[in-house]
N, C-alpha and C positions, 0 to 999 in steps of 0.2 A: 451777709450784708446786702441791702438793696442796693441794686444799680442805680446810680444818678444820671440823669440825661444832661448834658452840658450843652448852654446855650449853643455853644460854637459848632456843637452836630449838627443842631437842628438848622443854624444858618447855613452850614456847608450841604445839608441836603437840599434846602431851599434854592441856593445856588445852582446845585447840579440841576434840579429840577426845572428851573427857568432857563438854563442852557440848552437842554433837551428840547423844551418847546419851542425855544427859538430856532434851532436848527430843524426841526421838523417843519415850522412854519415856512422858514426861507427855502427848504428843499421843495414844499410843496407848491409855493410860490413859482419856484423856478419850474418845475416838472410842469406846471399848468402853462406857463409863458412859452416853454420850449415847444411842448404839445401842440399849443394853438398855432404858432408860428410856423409848425410843420403841416399840420392837418388843415389847417384854415389860413394859408397865405391870403394877403391881401391882394398883391400884383406883381407883376413882373415889371422890369425897367423897359421901357421901348427902346429899340435900337435907333440912334439917332446917326446917320453917315456924314463923314467930313465933306468939305466943300469937292475935292477931287473924286470921292466915293459916289457923290450925287450927280456928279458931271458923267461919269462913266454910267451909271445906271440910267440917267436921262436919255443917253444916247442910244442905250439898247431898247429902251420905251420907243424913240421915236422911228427906231428901225421896223419894231413891231405896228407901229401907227397907233401906239397908247398915249393917252395925255394923261397921266396920274402924277399925283402930287409926291414928291420924294424928301421936300424939305419941310424946316418949321414953318407956322403959318405966316411968319413976318416976311418970308420970301417966295410967298405964292400968292403974290398981288399981281403976276403979269398976266394980260390978259390973253383967253384962250385962242388958239390958231382957228382962223377962219376956215371951213370944209369949202373946197372948192371942186368942182365937177373933174374928174380926170379918166382916162381912159384903162381899163383894168388891164394888168400884164404880168406874168410871172418871169419875165425875162431879168436875169442877175438876181432873184430873190433868193436870200439865204434860208435854207430850211433847218437851220440848227440855232437853238434857244440856250443859253448859258447864263447861270445867274448865281451869285455867291450867297452863302447863308447870310449873311448881313443885308444883300439888296432883298432879300425876300423877306426876312424880319421888319426891315424898313418900309417895306410896301404894306405890310400888314399894320404898322403902327401909324401910318399916314393917310391910310384910304380906308380903312374899317373901324368899327368900334372895337375890335380885339386887341388895339396894341398894347393893353396892360394884361392880357387874358389868354392869348396863345404867343408860344415861341416855339421855332421851328430849327432843329438841328440837322447838320449834313455832316456824315463820316460815312466811311469807305462801305458802297454798297448798303447804306442804311439811312432812311428818313425817320427822324424821331420828332414827336410833338409835344409838348407840355403845355396842358389846358387848363385853366383857371373858371371853375362853374358857379356863380352865384346860386344859391338855394334860395326858395322863397321863403321869407320871413315870416310865413304862418306854419312853416313845417315844424314838427315837433322835435325837440332837441336840438337839431343841428339848423334851425330857422335863422335866416340872416347869414348863416356862413357860407363859405368859400369850398367848393368841392376841389381837388388838385387829381387830375388824370394823367397819365402818361402812355403813349403808345410809339411802337416802333414798326416799322415797315421795311423791309429788305426790298431794293430795287436795283435791277441790274439788267443787262442784255446778254443770252446766251442762246447758241443753236438756233440764232435767226428770229428769235421771239423776246419780248420783255418776259422779266421775271418778277411777280410781285407777290410776298409772302408776308404776311401778319405774323411778324414777330411774337407781339404779346401786348395787352393792356393792364395796367396797374392803376390801382385806385389807392390814394395815399402812400404810394410806394408797395403796396401788395399786390402782386401778381394776380389776376381775375384767373378762375378756372377756364380750361379750354371748353368745356358744357357752356359756359356763360357767352361764348363767344361765338355760338353757333357752329363748334366744333371746326372754326376758319382757322386756329392757330398752326403754324408752319405748315400750310398749303400753299401750292402755287395756284393763285387766283384764277392766273391766265390758263393755264394748263386744264385746271378745273372746271372752270367755266366759258373757256372760250371759244365753244362751238357756235355760240350766238350771242346777240344781245352786246350789251355795253363793254364786255371785255374783249369779243371778237374784233369789234370796231377798234378799240385801243389798239392792240397787238397788230391787225392789219396797218396800222396807221405810222407806228412807229419803225423807224429804220436802225435807231441806236439811243441807248440811254446808259447815263454814267453819273454815279454818285460818288464824289469824293470827300475829302477832309473840307468842310467848309465849301463846297460847289455842287451845283447839279448842271448837268450838260444833256440837251434833249434835242435826237435828230429826226425830223420826219421825212415820210417816204413822199412821193409825187403823187 
């Protein structure tokens, strides 16, 4: 006897096919959106200090003779201080500078065009930076997208000298090979290049340096 195709079987197959197509389409869209959000993020949220934090930061900046903006534009209408002649003196001057992670990110947000493109993190003996870099719109494939970079720098003081070590650089969360970084990864840059030039001058001028969870403190020599 010949096999008879029932209409209900055809409809069942059609429903199953439609369901598979819908699942594949939803999965594809979700994958594209998640990949785009991770690989090509739009921006970071700039840090905004509260009133007390702004007062503390402004006091630090005044002690360093800096006049930088620390609050939103609506609160930055005060006229700039008038510069007056005064005799130079180092008497009573502090040689120690300390900033919190929030203060540094707030300064970046309010005084540079990197407010939504650069974020700094302080953890024990480590300074980390996350960077969003817009790509040229005319670049093939990735044109107009945003490049996501991250880097870590070990920073502490030991045996009378600062220690500066590049922990690594990542692109979209993928660590770059040491050879691409000039073989500078995991090398104490002060020890390696501190015989002359910038690194020698930097090391000779630092009396102590400490990075903790959310803070950085630098003490300079006379």
